[in-house]
One Martini backbone bead per residue (centre of mass of N, CA, C, O) as a GRO file, in nm:
protein
  452
    1UNK     BB    1  -0.120   2.548   2.142
    2UNK     BB    2  -0.016   2.694   1.888
    3UNK     BB    3   0.031   2.934   1.667
    4UNK     BB    4  -0.185   3.026   1.388
    5UNK     BB    5  -0.143   3.155   1.048
    6UNK     BB    6  -0.153   2.965   0.790
    7UNK     BB    7  -0.369   2.728   0.935
    8UNK     BB    8  -0.624   2.850   1.073
    9UNK     BB    9  -0.831   2.788   0.796
   10UNK     BB   10  -0.790   2.496   0.666
   11UNK     BB   11  -1.061   2.344   0.794
   12UNK     BB   12  -1.252   2.512   0.639
   13UNK     BB   13  -1.523   2.479   0.463
   14UNK     BB   14  -1.431   2.603   0.146
   15UNK     BB   15  -1.146   2.767   0.158
   16UNK     BB   16  -1.075   2.740  -0.161
   17UNK     BB   17  -1.272   2.960  -0.188
   18UNK     BB   18  -1.342   3.282  -0.206
   19UNK     BB   19  -1.594   3.323  -0.029
   20UNK     BB   20  -1.477   3.186   0.228
   21UNK     BB   21  -1.212   3.339   0.250
   22UNK     BB   22  -1.342   3.620   0.280
   23UNK     BB   23  -1.500   3.555   0.548
   24UNK     BB   24  -1.193   3.511   0.681
   25UNK     BB   25  -1.031   3.784   0.579
   26UNK     BB   26  -0.985   3.792   0.290
   27UNK     BB   27  -0.794   4.065   0.151
   28UNK     BB   28  -0.731   4.281   0.376
   29UNK     BB   29  -0.436   4.353   0.296
   30UNK     BB   30  -0.489   4.481   0.031
   31UNK     BB   31  -0.666   4.709   0.128
   32UNK     BB   32  -0.460   4.828   0.325
   33UNK     BB   33  -0.223   4.875   0.132
   34UNK     BB   34  -0.389   5.067  -0.071
   35UNK     BB   35  -0.534   5.276   0.143
   36UNK     BB   36  -0.301   5.302   0.409
   37UNK     BB   37  -0.036   5.249   0.227
   38UNK     BB   38   0.296   5.237   0.150
   39UNK     BB   39   0.530   5.060   0.023
   40UNK     BB   40   0.735   5.124   0.245
   41UNK     BB   41   0.556   5.032   0.483
   42UNK     BB   42   0.549   4.737   0.412
   43UNK     BB   43   0.852   4.679   0.422
   44UNK     BB   44   0.879   4.772   0.725
   45UNK     BB   45   0.695   4.549   0.848
   46UNK     BB   46   0.864   4.308   0.747
   47UNK     BB   47   1.114   4.387   0.898
   48UNK     BB   48   0.992   4.385   1.186
   49UNK     BB   49   0.915   4.080   1.184
   50UNK     BB   50   1.168   3.887   1.072
   51UNK     BB   51   1.120   3.753   0.819
   52UNK     BB   52   1.217   3.455   0.677
   53UNK     BB   53   1.305   3.249   0.455
   54UNK     BB   54   1.121   2.928   0.374
   55UNK     BB   55   1.319   2.766   0.161
   56UNK     BB   56   1.627   2.760   0.351
   57UNK     BB   57   1.809   3.028   0.394
   58UNK     BB   58   1.685   3.265   0.590
   59UNK     BB   59   1.647   3.538   0.464
   60UNK     BB   60   1.556   3.847   0.504
   61UNK     BB   61   1.285   3.984   0.359
   62UNK     BB   62   1.289   4.290   0.383
   63UNK     BB   63   1.574   4.322   0.286
   64UNK     BB   64   1.539   4.209   0.007
   65UNK     BB   65   1.327   4.427  -0.084
   66UNK     BB   66   1.524   4.676  -0.041
   67UNK     BB   67   1.717   4.593  -0.295
   68UNK     BB   68   1.539   4.687  -0.501
   69UNK     BB   69   1.524   4.854  -0.796
   70UNK     BB   70   1.384   5.198  -0.831
   71UNK     BB   71   1.567   5.398  -1.015
   72UNK     BB   72   1.560   5.297  -1.319
   73UNK     BB   73   1.238   5.235  -1.416
   74UNK     BB   74   1.202   4.956  -1.435
   75UNK     BB   75   1.060   4.675  -1.427
   76UNK     BB   76   0.892   4.483  -1.168
   77UNK     BB   77   0.937   4.159  -1.008
   78UNK     BB   78   0.741   3.884  -0.884
   79UNK     BB   79   0.860   3.562  -0.762
   80UNK     BB   80   0.739   3.244  -0.711
   81UNK     BB   81   0.863   2.965  -0.533
   82UNK     BB   82   0.708   2.646  -0.635
   83UNK     BB   83   0.977   2.435  -0.660
   84UNK     BB   84   0.908   2.169  -0.482
   85UNK     BB   85   1.199   1.922  -0.443
   86UNK     BB   86   1.274   1.855  -0.162
   87UNK     BB   87   1.342   1.594   0.007
   88UNK     BB   88   1.088   1.603   0.259
   89UNK     BB   89   0.907   1.831   0.105
   90UNK     BB   90   0.534   1.950   0.145
   91UNK     BB   91   0.418   2.242   0.238
   92UNK     BB   92   0.345   2.405  -0.023
   93UNK     BB   93   0.137   2.217  -0.128
   94UNK     BB   94  -0.062   2.239   0.098
   95UNK     BB   95  -0.129   2.538   0.059
   96UNK     BB   96  -0.211   2.536  -0.249
   97UNK     BB   97  -0.435   2.312  -0.228
   98UNK     BB   98  -0.618   2.428   0.038
   99UNK     BB   99  -0.512   2.771   0.033
  100UNK     BB  100  -0.464   2.957  -0.236
  101UNK     BB  101  -0.544   3.255  -0.154
  102UNK     BB  102  -0.309   3.316   0.028
  103UNK     BB  103  -0.102   3.344  -0.194
  104UNK     BB  104  -0.245   3.556  -0.365
  105UNK     BB  105  -0.251   3.771  -0.146
  106UNK     BB  106   0.050   3.778  -0.107
  107UNK     BB  107   0.128   3.862  -0.401
  108UNK     BB  108  -0.021   4.137  -0.395
  109UNK     BB  109   0.097   4.273  -0.146
  110UNK     BB  110   0.389   4.241  -0.237
  111UNK     BB  111   0.362   4.392  -0.515
  112UNK     BB  112   0.299   4.664  -0.386
  113UNK     BB  113   0.574   4.695  -0.229
  114UNK     BB  114   0.737   4.674  -0.525
  115UNK     BB  115   0.590   4.790  -0.761
  116UNK     BB  116   0.436   4.570  -0.912
  117UNK     BB  117   0.263   4.442  -1.232
  118UNK     BB  118   0.419   4.148  -1.238
  119UNK     BB  119   0.356   3.804  -1.162
  120UNK     BB  120   0.501   3.481  -1.052
  121UNK     BB  121   0.428   3.122  -1.054
  122UNK     BB  122   0.675   2.870  -1.004
  123UNK     BB  123   0.589   2.546  -1.070
  124UNK     BB  124   0.604   2.244  -1.035
  125UNK     BB  125   0.549   2.014  -1.285
  126UNK     BB  126   0.407   1.782  -1.091
  127UNK     BB  127   0.179   2.019  -1.010
  128UNK     BB  128  -0.086   2.021  -1.210
  129UNK     BB  129  -0.334   2.034  -1.010
  130UNK     BB  130  -0.231   2.309  -0.878
  131UNK     BB  131  -0.244   2.489  -1.126
  132UNK     BB  132  -0.545   2.490  -1.146
  133UNK     BB  133  -0.616   2.597  -0.866
  134UNK     BB  134  -0.464   2.872  -0.895
  135UNK     BB  135  -0.618   2.971  -1.154
  136UNK     BB  136  -0.891   2.977  -1.012
  137UNK     BB  137  -0.812   3.182  -0.794
  138UNK     BB  138  -0.731   3.407  -0.999
  139UNK     BB  139  -1.009   3.430  -1.132
  140UNK     BB  140  -1.166   3.504  -0.873
  141UNK     BB  141  -1.001   3.757  -0.800
  142UNK     BB  142  -1.058   3.916  -1.056
  143UNK     BB  143  -1.375   3.915  -1.034
  144UNK     BB  144  -1.340   4.074  -0.739
  145UNK     BB  145  -1.096   4.307  -0.794
  146UNK     BB  146  -0.777   4.212  -0.724
  147UNK     BB  147  -0.734   4.211  -1.030
  148UNK     BB  148  -0.585   4.415  -1.267
  149UNK     BB  149  -0.726   4.707  -1.340
  150UNK     BB  150  -0.767   4.928  -1.106
  151UNK     BB  151  -0.760   4.856  -0.808
  152UNK     BB  152  -1.011   4.991  -0.618
  153UNK     BB  153  -0.941   5.272  -0.768
  154UNK     BB  154  -0.605   5.334  -0.729
  155UNK     BB  155  -0.423   5.259  -1.004
  156UNK     BB  156  -0.356   4.970  -0.955
  157UNK     BB  157  -0.177   4.702  -1.133
  158UNK     BB  158  -0.228   4.338  -1.178
  159UNK     BB  159  -0.063   4.036  -1.274
  160UNK     BB  160  -0.088   3.674  -1.288
  161UNK     BB  161   0.138   3.383  -1.334
  162UNK     BB  162   0.138   3.043  -1.413
  163UNK     BB  163   0.447   2.850  -1.416
  164UNK     BB  164   0.564   2.558  -1.538
  165UNK     BB  165   0.776   2.332  -1.507
  166UNK     BB  166   1.007   2.025  -1.586
  167UNK     BB  167   1.133   1.870  -1.324
  168UNK     BB  168   1.370   2.066  -1.187
  169UNK     BB  169   1.555   2.116  -0.906
  170UNK     BB  170   1.736   2.358  -0.995
  171UNK     BB  171   1.478   2.561  -1.015
  172UNK     BB  172   1.501   2.635  -0.699
  173UNK     BB  173   1.703   2.816  -0.799
  174UNK     BB  174   1.656   3.148  -0.869
  175UNK     BB  175   1.829   3.171  -1.141
  176UNK     BB  176   1.721   2.913  -1.277
  177UNK     BB  177   1.436   3.003  -1.275
  178UNK     BB  178   1.468   3.250  -1.458
  179UNK     BB  179   1.576   3.100  -1.699
  180UNK     BB  180   1.325   2.925  -1.734
  181UNK     BB  181   1.116   3.162  -1.761
  182UNK     BB  182   1.280   3.260  -2.025
  183UNK     BB  183   1.325   2.965  -2.194
  184UNK     BB  184   1.566   2.831  -2.063
  185UNK     BB  185   1.801   2.672  -1.927
  186UNK     BB  186   1.838   2.568  -1.584
  187UNK     BB  187   2.086   2.768  -1.512
  188UNK     BB  188   2.281   2.910  -1.312
  189UNK     BB  189   2.393   3.219  -1.203
  190UNK     BB  190   2.614   3.454  -1.172
  191UNK     BB  191   2.717   3.621  -0.866
  192UNK     BB  192   2.708   3.897  -0.975
  193UNK     BB  193   2.413   3.984  -1.046
  194UNK     BB  194   2.128   4.042  -0.879
  195UNK     BB  195   1.789   4.018  -0.909
  196UNK     BB  196   1.737   4.309  -0.773
  197UNK     BB  197   1.884   4.428  -1.042
  198UNK     BB  198   1.917   4.147  -1.237
  199UNK     BB  199   1.667   3.947  -1.360
  200UNK     BB  200   1.398   3.937  -1.516
  201UNK     BB  201   1.475   4.036  -1.818
  202UNK     BB  202   1.694   4.238  -1.656
  203UNK     BB  203   1.517   4.296  -1.408
  204UNK     BB  204   1.385   4.370  -1.116
  205UNK     BB  205   1.391   4.098  -0.865
  206UNK     BB  206   1.179   3.891  -0.670
  207UNK     BB  207   1.241   3.597  -0.469
  208UNK     BB  208   0.991   3.376  -0.325
  209UNK     BB  209   0.845   3.171  -0.117
  210UNK     BB  210   0.538   3.058  -0.042
  211UNK     BB  211   0.550   3.082   0.271
  212UNK     BB  212   0.651   3.363   0.281
  213UNK     BB  213   0.412   3.507   0.122
  214UNK     BB  214   0.180   3.386   0.314
  215UNK     BB  215   0.270   3.574   0.569
  216UNK     BB  216   0.205   3.870   0.488
  217UNK     BB  217  -0.093   3.931   0.559
  218UNK     BB  218  -0.059   3.907   0.869
  219UNK     BB  219   0.148   4.133   0.900
  220UNK     BB  220  -0.037   4.366   0.788
  221UNK     BB  221  -0.280   4.322   0.978
  222UNK     BB  222  -0.099   4.310   1.266
  223UNK     BB  223   0.203   4.351   1.238
  224UNK     BB  224   0.540   4.310   1.289
  225UNK     BB  225   0.551   4.306   1.600
  226UNK     BB  226   0.355   4.066   1.639
  227UNK     BB  227   0.534   3.862   1.487
  228UNK     BB  228   0.801   3.905   1.651
  229UNK     BB  229   0.664   3.780   1.930
  230UNK     BB  230   0.701   3.531   1.773
  231UNK     BB  231   0.906   3.308   1.902
  232UNK     BB  232   1.289   3.332   1.879
  233UNK     BB  233   1.448   3.584   1.837
  234UNK     BB  234   1.547   3.555   1.505
  235UNK     BB  235   1.304   3.336   1.518
  236UNK     BB  236   1.030   3.432   1.377
  237UNK     BB  237   0.731   3.294   1.420
  238UNK     BB  238   0.632   3.058   1.187
  239UNK     BB  239   0.651   2.703   1.088
  240UNK     BB  240   0.664   2.474   0.837
  241UNK     BB  241   0.639   2.107   0.870
  242UNK     BB  242   0.768   1.825   0.715
  243UNK     BB  243   0.666   1.512   0.834
  244UNK     BB  244   0.869   1.207   0.828
  245UNK     BB  245   0.892   0.869   0.848
  246UNK     BB  246   0.944   0.714   1.173
  247UNK     BB  247   0.630   0.804   1.245
  248UNK     BB  248   0.296   0.830   1.366
  249UNK     BB  249   0.259   1.160   1.248
  250UNK     BB  250   0.248   1.241   0.952
  251UNK     BB  251   0.300   1.586   0.822
  252UNK     BB  252   0.171   1.918   0.847
  253UNK     BB  253   0.326   2.169   1.065
  254UNK     BB  254   0.259   2.436   1.283
  255UNK     BB  255   0.514   2.634   1.435
  256UNK     BB  256   0.675   2.776   1.685
  257UNK     BB  257   0.949   2.919   1.710
  258UNK     BB  258   1.123   2.723   1.977
  259UNK     BB  259   1.047   2.453   1.984
  260UNK     BB  260   1.105   2.165   2.115
  261UNK     BB  261   1.221   1.880   1.967
  262UNK     BB  262   1.090   1.679   2.163
  263UNK     BB  263   0.796   1.786   2.131
  264UNK     BB  264   0.777   1.744   1.823
  265UNK     BB  265   0.835   1.434   1.819
  266UNK     BB  266   0.657   1.322   2.090
  267UNK     BB  267   0.402   1.466   2.066
  268UNK     BB  268   0.056   1.444   1.974
  269UNK     BB  269   0.039   1.715   1.819
  270UNK     BB  270   0.257   1.586   1.634
  271UNK     BB  271   0.441   1.311   1.568
  272UNK     BB  272   0.422   1.084   1.817
  273UNK     BB  273   0.670   0.954   1.760
  274UNK     BB  274   0.822   0.669   1.732
  275UNK     BB  275   0.749   0.397   1.573
  276UNK     BB  276   0.673   0.114   1.756
  277UNK     BB  277   0.873   0.201   1.993
  278UNK     BB  278   1.131   0.285   1.879
  279UNK     BB  279   1.439   0.397   1.828
  280UNK     BB  280   1.633   0.667   1.782
  281UNK     BB  281   1.888   0.754   1.535
  282UNK     BB  282   1.787   0.990   1.337
  283UNK     BB  283   1.794   1.337   1.187
  284UNK     BB  284   1.639   1.529   0.932
  285UNK     BB  285   1.543   1.873   0.972
  286UNK     BB  286   1.568   2.032   0.649
  287UNK     BB  287   1.613   1.824   0.453
  288UNK     BB  288   1.839   1.654   0.244
  289UNK     BB  289   2.074   1.895   0.253
  290UNK     BB  290   2.116   1.840   0.551
  291UNK     BB  291   2.255   1.748   0.822
  292UNK     BB  292   2.287   1.472   1.008
  293UNK     BB  293   2.149   1.355   1.329
  294UNK     BB  294   2.211   1.199   1.592
  295UNK     BB  295   2.040   1.143   1.875
  296UNK     BB  296   2.261   1.265   2.079
  297UNK     BB  297   2.245   1.554   1.908
  298UNK     BB  298   1.939   1.649   1.890
  299UNK     BB  299   1.855   1.742   2.191
  300UNK     BB  300   2.149   1.884   2.222
  301UNK     BB  301   2.360   2.112   2.233
  302UNK     BB  302   2.695   2.204   2.271
  303UNK     BB  303   2.603   2.359   2.554
  304UNK     BB  304   2.345   2.170   2.669
  305UNK     BB  305   2.093   2.261   2.547
  306UNK     BB  306   1.786   2.253   2.441
  307UNK     BB  307   1.672   2.185   2.149
  308UNK     BB  308   1.544   2.378   1.884
  309UNK     BB  309   1.304   2.517   1.651
  310UNK     BB  310   1.563   2.680   1.507
  311UNK     BB  311   1.812   2.835   1.354
  312UNK     BB  312   2.019   2.848   1.588
  313UNK     BB  313   1.991   2.574   1.742
  314UNK     BB  314   2.040   2.374   1.511
  315UNK     BB  315   2.327   2.514   1.435
  316UNK     BB  316   2.461   2.441   1.686
  317UNK     BB  317   2.801   2.342   1.626
  318UNK     BB  318   2.756   2.322   1.339
  319UNK     BB  319   2.869   2.047   1.150
  320UNK     BB  320   2.963   1.877   1.392
  321UNK     BB  321   2.675   1.915   1.596
  322UNK     BB  322   2.482   2.031   1.363
  323UNK     BB  323   2.236   2.203   1.161
  324UNK     BB  324   1.928   2.269   0.979
  325UNK     BB  325   1.621   2.398   0.900
  326UNK     BB  326   1.559   2.496   0.632
  327UNK     BB  327   1.259   2.371   0.476
  328UNK     BB  328   1.130   2.148   0.686
  329UNK     BB  329   1.242   1.856   0.638
  330UNK     BB  330   1.129   1.600   0.854
  331UNK     BB  331   1.348   1.315   0.907
  332UNK     BB  332   1.299   0.986   1.043
  333UNK     BB  333   1.510   0.754   1.214
  334UNK     BB  334   1.529   0.439   1.302
  335UNK     BB  335   1.718   0.168   1.423
  336UNK     BB  336   1.675   0.014   1.124
  337UNK     BB  337   1.828   0.214   0.965
  338UNK     BB  338   2.023   0.293   0.680
  339UNK     BB  339   2.258   0.520   0.612
  340UNK     BB  340   2.387   0.428   0.342
  341UNK     BB  341   2.117   0.398   0.190
  342UNK     BB  342   2.014   0.689   0.230
  343UNK     BB  343   2.263   0.842   0.113
  344UNK     BB  344   2.248   0.715  -0.163
  345UNK     BB  345   1.969   0.821  -0.236
  346UNK     BB  346   2.048   1.122  -0.225
  347UNK     BB  347   2.282   1.102  -0.435
  348UNK     BB  348   2.106   1.017  -0.672
  349UNK     BB  349   1.948   1.279  -0.683
  350UNK     BB  350   2.189   1.485  -0.728
  351UNK     BB  351   2.294   1.360  -0.986
  352UNK     BB  352   2.027   1.388  -1.150
  353UNK     BB  353   1.997   1.720  -1.083
  354UNK     BB  354   2.231   1.809  -1.211
  355UNK     BB  355   2.316   2.040  -1.460
  356UNK     BB  356   2.661   2.041  -1.530
  357UNK     BB  357   2.818   2.317  -1.510
  358UNK     BB  358   2.987   2.198  -1.273
  359UNK     BB  359   3.242   1.982  -1.216
  360UNK     BB  360   3.216   1.898  -0.918
  361UNK     BB  361   2.909   1.817  -0.950
  362UNK     BB  362   2.897   1.645  -1.204
  363UNK     BB  363   3.126   1.433  -1.104
  364UNK     BB  364   3.091   1.403  -0.786
  365UNK     BB  365   2.804   1.282  -0.774
  366UNK     BB  366   2.857   1.033  -0.935
  367UNK     BB  367   3.087   0.920  -0.761
  368UNK     BB  368   2.928   0.895  -0.502
  369UNK     BB  369   2.721   0.704  -0.601
  370UNK     BB  370   2.907   0.469  -0.683
  371UNK     BB  371   3.040   0.423  -0.403
  372UNK     BB  372   2.771   0.373  -0.241
  373UNK     BB  373   2.672   0.137  -0.418
  374UNK     BB  374   2.910  -0.048  -0.343
  375UNK     BB  375   2.865  -0.053  -0.037
  376UNK     BB  376   2.558  -0.142  -0.035
  377UNK     BB  377   2.648  -0.413  -0.230
  378UNK     BB  378   2.937  -0.538  -0.137
  379UNK     BB  379   3.197  -0.363  -0.317
  380UNK     BB  380   3.369  -0.239  -0.104
  381UNK     BB  381   3.611  -0.027   0.058
  382UNK     BB  382   3.771   0.127   0.310
  383UNK     BB  383   3.877   0.363   0.117
  384UNK     BB  384   3.600   0.474   0.029
  385UNK     BB  385   3.548   0.661   0.277
  386UNK     BB  386   3.776   0.859   0.214
  387UNK     BB  387   3.692   0.919  -0.071
  388UNK     BB  388   3.425   1.054  -0.003
  389UNK     BB  389   3.532   1.276   0.172
  390UNK     BB  390   3.711   1.402  -0.061
  391UNK     BB  391   3.479   1.466  -0.258
  392UNK     BB  392   3.304   1.651  -0.090
  393UNK     BB  393   3.529   1.867  -0.041
  394UNK     BB  394   3.548   1.939  -0.353
  395UNK     BB  395   3.243   2.048  -0.373
  396UNK     BB  396   3.243   2.226  -0.135
  397UNK     BB  397   3.235   2.561  -0.245
  398UNK     BB  398   3.268   2.491  -0.592
  399UNK     BB  399   2.992   2.637  -0.683
  400UNK     BB  400   2.754   2.836  -0.804
  401UNK     BB  401   2.562   2.663  -0.648
  402UNK     BB  402   2.408   2.471  -0.370
  403UNK     BB  403   2.395   2.183  -0.479
  404UNK     BB  404   2.671   2.080  -0.409
  405UNK     BB  405   2.635   2.117  -0.098
  406UNK     BB  406   2.378   1.943  -0.080
  407UNK     BB  407   2.537   1.680  -0.156
  408UNK     BB  408   2.785   1.691   0.062
  409UNK     BB  409   2.664   1.711   0.351
  410UNK     BB  410   2.534   1.428   0.392
  411UNK     BB  411   2.795   1.271   0.362
  412UNK     BB  412   2.966   1.399   0.581
  413UNK     BB  413   2.776   1.349   0.826
  414UNK     BB  414   2.758   1.043   0.797
  415UNK     BB  415   3.062   0.993   0.837
  416UNK     BB  416   3.105   1.146   1.103
  417UNK     BB  417   2.857   0.970   1.270
  418UNK     BB  418   2.871   0.676   1.068
  419UNK     BB  419   3.150   0.521   0.997
  420UNK     BB  420   3.107   0.235   1.097
  421UNK     BB  421   2.886   0.161   0.894
  422UNK     BB  422   3.057   0.174   0.641
  423UNK     BB  423   3.262  -0.041   0.740
  424UNK     BB  424   3.060  -0.273   0.770
  425UNK     BB  425   3.004  -0.310   0.463
  426UNK     BB  426   3.282  -0.433   0.414
  427UNK     BB  427   3.325  -0.659   0.623
  428UNK     BB  428   3.001  -0.749   0.556
  429UNK     BB  429   2.932  -0.793   0.250
  430UNK     BB  430   2.774  -1.071   0.251
  431UNK     BB  431   2.542  -0.908   0.449
  432UNK     BB  432   2.402  -0.659   0.285
  433UNK     BB  433   2.077  -0.781   0.310
  434UNK     BB  434   2.128  -0.826   0.659
  435UNK     BB  435   2.023  -0.564   0.840
  436UNK     BB  436   2.070  -0.431   1.195
  437UNK     BB  437   2.196  -0.151   1.359
  438UNK     BB  438   2.081   0.041   1.541
  439UNK     BB  439   2.283   0.213   1.818
  440UNK     BB  440   2.557   0.154   1.738
  441UNK     BB  441   2.901   0.316   1.772
  442UNK     BB  442   3.093   0.077   1.679
  443UNK     BB  443   3.260  -0.174   1.534
  444UNK     BB  444   3.297  -0.350   1.780
  445UNK     BB  445   2.990  -0.357   1.848
  446UNK     BB  446   2.895  -0.491   1.596
  447UNK     BB  447   3.058  -0.749   1.627
  448UNK     BB  448   2.953  -0.834   1.898
  449UNK     BB  449   2.655  -0.854   1.831
  450UNK     BB  450   2.692  -1.069   1.595
  451UNK     BB  451   2.823  -1.297   1.783
  452UNK     BB  452   2.559  -1.363   1.971
   0.00000   0.00000   0.00000
């Protein structure tokens, strides 16, 4: 059983309430931060911990905090990115719904470190019931003296606001989120300037993911060095994984980074293996935006080492033979799943969610969706596969924000590893609705199997 930091008390009856949360050590980090530490000390502990952003980018949290402008004298803001919209990812929802005070405590402790007096939780618009839960937790925290004016008589004051979005995936990008929070259309900003210098309302701002902020209380209570001892290498601490797809035990799991992928997929403690005893075909390890890996590349790195659930191990081999940990949206495909159909589904999402600000993304995502729709429905041409490859290359790296990259990478990796499946859709267009691809690796093998 791995170390539990975020989910240690998740199953305690009544943990959603302030009273029970407090009985299990809740808000101790706030008390320690205010009475025993200076803001710079808190930042230093987070640096020591090696905590990296859990929203997908994996940028060192303490370093991000240290960038915030404290010299200008302008107000500073902490914004929690709770706009969890990545297909396959639902771990932030789990935290906010079942142990909301952990996020509130993390927001307060992090705000003390940043010397911020106003914080925002920008929550996905579809999470209306969770907005109510968070606002109730904030109300309880304020009644207990953890929020408001002159907290614990220390002279420090803080208010938290929960702000719902309007259901736009693009607002998960931090600068688009800030635009939306200001009441504008959620279009990403050109950087620099970065939010740490000029963010919300033109003032210094830090934007962190729910899971990232929720890890801060444990780090302050136990020390950054203790957190850094968990995990492996630069992938320190624990990580929440949203596991779904063709597995026996879908759900949210907290793992110690460095856990072998084979153990995570097949052990009864976690995913419980591929359902119905079927063979594994492919895995999307970090949410819909990361490259897909076929089964034969999932378990071993390019160097031949067992692949681990860590930032470095999953990315070993680059996009040729590796992927990314991303947001931890772990999607499993069994032998019966159609890669073309699933890629088309992802591309439909990114086309729908593109803000339209950048031409490559605005036009390219729609073009990819149309081509994939034709392939999936038996109207494609062999040249369409090369056309898709060309379109994704023109999107990748040519947009203001990473949504364009997120749309391009799944298409590129699907063609790179499963090109024969795309070609099969053309050659056997008449049979487009009657497919079972298994683990066949070449067009010749597909045709041979179909001839039997």
